[in-house]
FIMI-851473 format. One line per field, with one value per residue: residue number from 1; residue in one letter; z negated, x, y of N, C-alpha, C in turn. Coordinates in nm, 4 decimals, always signed. Atoms other than C-alpha are relative to their C-alpha. Layout:
i (NUM, ...) .
aa (A, ...) .
n.c3 (Z, ...) .
n.c1 (X, ...) .
n.c2 (Y, ...) .
ca.c3 (Z, ...) .
ca.c1 (X, ...) .
ca.c2 (Y, ...) .
c.c3 (Z, ...) .
c.c1 (X, ...) .
c.c2 (Y, ...) .
//
This chain:
i (1, 2, 3, 4, 5, 6, 7, 8, 9, 10, 11, 12, 13, 14, 15, 16, 17, 18, 19, 20, 21, 22, 23, 24, 25, 26, 27, 28, 29, 30, 31, 32, 33, 34, 35, 36, 37, 38, 39, 40, 41, 42, 43, 44, 45, 46, 47, 48, 49, 50, 51, 52, 53, 54, 55, 56, 57, 58, 59, 60, 61, 62, 63, 64, 65, 66, 67, 68, 69, 70, 71, 72, 73, 74, 75, 76, 77, 78, 79, 80, 81, 82, 83, 84, 85, 86, 87, 88, 89, 90, 91, 92, 93, 94, 95, 96, 97, 98, 99, 100, 101, 102, 103, 104, 105, 106, 107, 108, 109, 110, 111, 112) .
aa (X, X, X, X, X, X, X, X, X, X, X, X, X, X, X, X, X, X, X, X, X, X, X, X, X, X, X, X, X, X, X, X, X, X, X, X, X, X, X, X, X, X, X, X, X, X, X, X, X, X, X, X, X, X, X, X, X, X, X, X, X, X, X, X, X, X, X, X, X, X, X, X, X, X, X, X, X, X, X, X, X, X, X, X, X, X, X, X, X, X, X, X, X, X, X, X, X, X, X, X, X, X, X, X, X, X, X, X, X, X, X, X) .
n.c3 (+0.0861, +0.1138, +0.1237, +0.1084, +0.0835, +0.0989, +0.0998, +0.0759, +0.0835, +0.1077, +0.0888, +0.0742, +0.0969, +0.0965, +0.0894, +0.0906, +0.0944, +0.0933, +0.1024, +0.0911, +0.0131, +0.1371, +0.0163, -0.0833, +0.0692, +0.1216, -0.0371, -0.0279, +0.1278, +0.0658, -0.0689, +0.0432, +0.1351, -0.0092, -0.0592, +0.0827, +0.1414, +0.0711, +0.0210, +0.1059, +0.1260, +0.0382, +0.0550, +0.1325, +0.0880, +0.0366, +0.0898, +0.1303, +0.0350, +0.1291, +0.1077, +0.0718, -0.0845, +0.0032, -0.0724, -0.1412, -0.0598, -0.0027, -0.1064, -0.1288, -0.0269, -0.0256, -0.1314, -0.1049, -0.0048, -0.0271, -0.0964, -0.1355, -0.0210, -0.0267, -0.1340, -0.0980, -0.0003, -0.0421, -0.1389, -0.0952, -0.0541, -0.0623, -0.1338, -0.0738, -0.0450, -0.1027, -0.1222, -0.0446, -0.0776, -0.1332, -0.1062, -0.0206, -0.1043, +0.0491, +0.1251, -0.0105, -0.0238, +0.1266, +0.0935, -0.0465, +0.0154, +0.1437, +0.0375, -0.0553, +0.0824, +0.1233, -0.0339, -0.0173, +0.1340, +0.0647, -0.0618, +0.0499, +0.1394, +0.0012, +0.0391, -0.1159) .
n.c1 (+0.0560, -0.0879, +0.0769, -0.0876, +0.0711, +0.0764, -0.0983, -0.0355, +0.1150, +0.0045, -0.1130, +0.0331, +0.1015, -0.0655, -0.0845, +0.0908, +0.0524, -0.1065, -0.0100, +0.1145, +0.0299, +0.0435, +0.1380, +0.0827, +0.0121, +0.0772, +0.1421, +0.0353, +0.0101, +0.1209, +0.1134, +0.0042, +0.0544, +0.1433, +0.0649, -0.0116, -0.0040, +0.1121, -0.0342, -0.1015, +0.0672, +0.0825, -0.0917, -0.0407, +0.1169, +0.0152, -0.1084, +0.0100, +0.1415, +0.0348, -0.0654, +0.0800, +0.0328, -0.1048, -0.1156, +0.0399, +0.0000, -0.1388, -0.0726, +0.0549, -0.0511, -0.1440, -0.0200, +0.0389, -0.0932, -0.1377, -0.0062, +0.0144, -0.1143, -0.1160, +0.0161, -0.0248, -0.1413, -0.0811, +0.0264, -0.0269, -0.1364, -0.0262, +0.0596, -0.0632, -0.1301, +0.0240, +0.0458, -0.1090, -0.0961, +0.0564, -0.0599, +0.0687, +0.1029, +0.1121, +0.0517, +0.1384, +0.0900, +0.0129, +0.0775, +0.1389, +0.0555, +0.0207, +0.1241, +0.1118, +0.0154, +0.0645, +0.1399, +0.0669, +0.0152, +0.1086, +0.1263, +0.0316, +0.0444, +0.1263, -0.0208, +0.0278) .
n.c2 (-0.1008, -0.0243, -0.0055, -0.0446, -0.0976, +0.0764, +0.0427, -0.1204, -0.0325, +0.0991, -0.0283, -0.1209, +0.0390, +0.0867, -0.0800, -0.0710, +0.0987, +0.0386, -0.1032, +0.0131, +0.1423, +0.0299, -0.0454, +0.0878, +0.1285, -0.0241, +0.0011, +0.1392, +0.0708, -0.0504, +0.0608, +0.1398, +0.0061, -0.0276, +0.1170, +0.1198, -0.0349, +0.0612, +0.1412, +0.0026, -0.0324, +0.1146, +0.0992, -0.0479, +0.0106, +0.1407, +0.0380, -0.0654, -0.0061, +0.0603, -0.0742, -0.0997, -0.1150, -0.1021, +0.0526, +0.0136, -0.1342, -0.0475, +0.0706, -0.0419, -0.1343, +0.0120, +0.0611, -0.0948, -0.1128, +0.0389, +0.1098, -0.0520, -0.0893, +0.0841, +0.0574, -0.1056, -0.0403, +0.1139, +0.0377, -0.1078, +0.0029, +0.1294, -0.0013, -0.1097, +0.0484, +0.1016, -0.0663, -0.0863, +0.0780, +0.0247, -0.0803, -0.1280, +0.0114, +0.0786, -0.0547, -0.0484, +0.1128, +0.0726, -0.0818, -0.0043, +0.1353, +0.0223, -0.0675, +0.0758, +0.1202, -0.0436, -0.0248, +0.1290, +0.0573, -0.0750, +0.0411, +0.1348, -0.0124, -0.0703, -0.1394, -0.0853) .
ca.c3 (+0.4567, +0.1846, -0.1621, -0.3588, -0.4769, -0.6539, -0.8273, -0.9267, -1.0594, -1.2612, -1.3983, -1.4980, -1.6700, -1.8392, -1.9762, -2.1166, -2.2766, -2.4302, -2.6136, -2.7738, -2.7979, -3.1780, -3.1660, -2.8843, -3.0789, -3.3998, -3.2205, -3.1017, -3.4540, -3.5939, -3.3284, -3.4177, -3.7815, -3.6871, -3.4789, -3.7226, -4.0544, -4.1494, -4.1026, -4.3231, -4.5890, -4.5828, -4.6419, -4.9353, -5.0783, -5.0707, -5.2487, -5.5290, -5.5504, -5.8703, -6.0720, -6.3257, -6.1788, -6.2941, -6.1612, -5.8400, -5.7725, -5.8622, -5.6327, -5.3524, -5.3798, -5.3989, -5.0958, -4.8936, -4.9857, -4.9787, -4.7728, -4.4660, -4.5121, -4.5266, -4.2175, -4.0306, -4.1379, -4.0685, -3.7336, -3.5749, -3.5557, -3.4691, -3.1731, -3.0736, -3.0561, -2.8531, -2.6052, -2.5913, -2.4411, -2.1386, -1.8127, -1.7300, -1.4180, -1.6194, -1.9343, -1.8125, -1.6942, -2.0280, -2.2288, -2.0167, -2.0133, -2.3929, -2.4324, -2.2008, -2.4039, -2.7194, -2.5488, -2.4512, -2.8097, -2.9368, -2.6896, -2.8003, -3.1623, -3.0630, -3.1367, -2.7871) .
ca.c1 (+3.3116, +3.5241, +3.3811, +3.6605, +3.4252, +3.2154, +3.5238, +3.6211, +3.2703, +3.2768, +3.6230, +3.5036, +3.1960, +3.4120, +3.6550, +3.3642, +3.2232, +3.5598, +3.5607, +3.2235, +3.2536, +3.2250, +2.9034, +2.7661, +2.8366, +2.6988, +2.3691, +2.3753, +2.4366, +2.1627, +1.9255, +2.0208, +1.9431, +1.6068, +1.5261, +1.6505, +1.6433, +1.3014, +1.4213, +1.7232, +1.5016, +1.2617, +1.5570, +1.6737, +1.3201, +1.3030, +1.6372, +1.5547, +1.1793, +1.1879, +1.3906, +1.2545, +1.1038, +1.3776, +1.6565, +1.4652, +1.4135, +1.7739, +1.9151, +1.6826, +1.7876, +2.1557, +2.1232, +1.9387, +2.1790, +2.5074, +2.4281, +2.3046, +2.5760, +2.8387, +2.6977, +2.7050, +3.0569, +3.1868, +3.0195, +3.0704, +3.4530, +3.4542, +3.2188, +3.3776, +3.7191, +3.5816, +3.3983, +3.7001, +3.9057, +3.6776, +3.8277, +3.7385, +3.5446, +3.3233, +3.2727, +2.9616, +2.8079, +2.8761, +2.7329, +2.4191, +2.3683, +2.4068, +2.1301, +1.9065, +1.9750, +1.8826, +1.5627, +1.4802, +1.5424, +1.3116, +1.0450, +1.0693, +1.0245, +0.7159, +0.8663, +0.8040) .
ca.c2 (+0.0740, +0.2289, +0.1672, +0.3288, +0.6046, +0.3386, +0.2018, +0.5567, +0.6184, +0.2956, +0.3779, +0.7238, +0.5796, +0.3182, +0.5755, +0.7772, +0.4616, +0.3720, +0.7066, +0.6234, +0.2467, +0.2383, +0.4406, +0.2249, -0.0926, +0.0587, +0.1174, -0.2450, -0.3765, -0.1526, -0.2857, -0.6425, -0.5708, -0.4246, -0.7320, -0.9973, -0.8085, -0.9425, -1.3015, -1.2285, -1.0720, -1.3683, -1.6007, -1.3877, -1.3756, -1.7560, -1.7829, -1.5397, -1.5988, -1.8039, -1.5523, -1.3061, -0.9887, -0.7496, -0.9728, -1.0398, -0.6677, -0.5878, -0.8553, -0.7514, -0.3858, -0.4800, -0.7048, -0.4428, -0.1640, -0.3505, -0.6599, -0.4766, -0.2151, -0.4881, -0.6575, -0.3284, -0.2355, -0.5878, -0.6524, -0.3095, -0.3152, -0.6854, -0.6452, -0.3140, -0.4755, -0.7657, -0.5426, -0.3100, -0.5919, -0.6139, -0.4879, -0.1281, -0.2281, -0.4627, -0.2538, -0.0656, -0.3919, -0.5618, -0.2709, -0.2409, -0.6197, -0.6247, -0.3686, -0.5689, -0.8841, -0.6941, -0.5817, -0.9384, -1.0532, -0.7786, -0.8834, -1.2478, -1.1376, -0.9404, -0.5990, -0.4671) .
c.c3 (-0.1259, -0.1264, -0.1181, -0.0900, -0.1073, -0.1121, -0.0867, -0.0955, -0.1194, -0.0985, -0.0843, -0.1092, -0.1102, -0.0971, -0.0961, -0.1057, -0.1032, -0.1118, -0.1060, -0.0277, -0.1408, -0.0230, +0.0796, -0.0721, -0.1306, +0.0304, +0.0335, -0.1291, -0.0751, +0.0642, -0.0359, -0.1395, -0.0027, +0.0506, -0.0967, -0.1502, -0.0801, -0.0269, -0.1119, -0.1350, -0.0472, -0.0606, -0.1413, -0.0985, -0.0462, -0.1016, -0.1402, -0.0527, -0.1366, -0.1183, -0.0673, +0.0843, +0.0037, +0.0794, +0.1492, +0.0705, +0.0116, +0.1118, +0.1386, +0.0393, +0.0337, +0.1374, +0.1118, +0.0139, +0.0446, +0.1044, +0.1437, +0.0329, +0.0320, +0.1393, +0.1086, +0.0073, +0.0407, +0.1484, +0.1004, +0.0511, +0.0717, +0.1437, +0.0860, +0.0545, +0.1123, +0.1321, +0.0556, +0.0821, +0.1415, +0.1002, +0.0280, +0.1053, -0.0504, -0.1262, +0.0123, +0.0194, -0.1297, -0.0986, +0.0403, -0.0148, -0.1467, -0.0475, +0.0559, -0.0785, -0.1334, +0.0232, +0.0182, -0.1346, -0.0752, +0.0564, -0.0495, -0.1429, -0.0110, -0.0428, +0.1140, +0.0587) .
c.c1 (+0.0863, -0.0844, +0.0841, -0.0680, -0.0830, +0.0925, +0.0421, -0.1126, -0.0083, +0.1142, -0.0253, -0.1026, +0.0615, +0.0870, -0.0856, -0.0543, +0.1052, +0.0133, -0.1088, -0.0356, -0.0452, -0.1451, -0.0966, -0.0241, -0.0776, -0.1498, -0.0464, -0.0189, -0.1250, -0.1247, -0.0132, -0.0602, -0.1490, -0.0734, -0.0021, +0.0019, -0.1114, +0.0269, +0.1022, -0.0656, -0.0905, +0.0856, +0.0419, -0.1163, -0.0215, +0.1057, -0.0184, -0.1433, -0.0354, +0.0635, -0.0968, -0.0115, +0.1116, +0.1222, -0.0298, +0.0021, +0.1420, +0.0800, -0.0485, +0.0529, +0.1488, +0.0240, -0.0352, +0.1027, +0.1390, +0.0116, -0.0097, +0.1131, +0.1258, -0.0083, +0.0312, +0.1475, +0.0915, -0.0166, +0.0394, +0.1438, +0.0326, -0.0520, +0.0644, +0.1359, -0.0149, -0.0425, +0.1101, +0.1052, -0.0481, +0.0668, -0.0857, -0.1101, -0.1245, -0.0635, -0.1421, -0.1010, -0.0248, -0.0864, -0.1477, -0.0670, -0.0269, -0.1287, -0.1223, -0.0236, -0.0656, -0.1487, -0.0783, -0.0207, -0.1135, -0.1353, -0.0402, -0.0519, -0.1311, +0.0117, -0.0261, -0.1333) .
c.c2 (+0.0101, +0.0202, +0.0490, +0.1032, -0.0699, -0.0469, +0.1183, +0.0404, -0.0954, +0.0233, +0.1241, -0.0297, -0.0856, +0.0788, +0.0830, -0.0951, -0.0390, +0.1021, -0.0139, -0.1450, -0.0366, +0.0412, -0.0869, -0.1315, +0.0155, +0.0004, -0.1418, -0.0788, +0.0449, -0.0604, -0.1471, -0.0137, +0.0326, -0.1243, -0.1175, +0.0282, -0.0639, -0.1474, -0.0144, +0.0261, -0.1139, -0.1109, +0.0388, -0.0124, -0.1442, -0.0416, +0.0573, +0.0020, -0.0536, +0.0730, +0.0963, +0.1261, +0.1038, -0.0459, -0.0119, +0.1352, +0.0525, -0.0658, +0.0407, +0.1375, -0.0049, -0.0612, +0.0974, +0.1116, -0.0445, -0.1104, +0.0485, +0.0975, -0.0776, -0.0612, +0.1027, +0.0351, -0.1139, -0.0290, +0.1079, -0.0011, -0.1306, -0.0028, +0.1086, -0.0426, -0.1026, +0.0650, +0.0904, -0.0720, -0.0319, +0.0943, +0.1237, -0.0086, -0.0733, +0.0578, +0.0551, -0.1124, -0.0759, +0.0781, +0.0020, -0.1365, -0.0311, +0.0664, -0.0728, -0.1289, +0.0332, +0.0270, -0.1292, -0.0683, +0.0687, -0.0411, -0.1390, +0.0032, +0.0769, +0.1459, +0.0975, -0.0412) .
//
């Protein structure tokens, strides 16, 4: 049985994914921040909890605005480059498996 059409289909899907890999990974990083963002914020709250109210609010706003932005802008190209090195036949499998792992993490955290 000739399965070359499956390989062609996977290669076609992989080439489409490569064109949008940054956006795909950005959605993964955003999902990670949704899943684990509360834990990060609780850690920050514990660290700045004893400060004066104005400083505490200022640091919290700065961390939320710039900290999460930095995490997103740092992790997205890093993960995108790593996933981009995956062989074309395995890229769709890696992307789909990554989303399932994110879903399992969300379920463990009680978000689903």
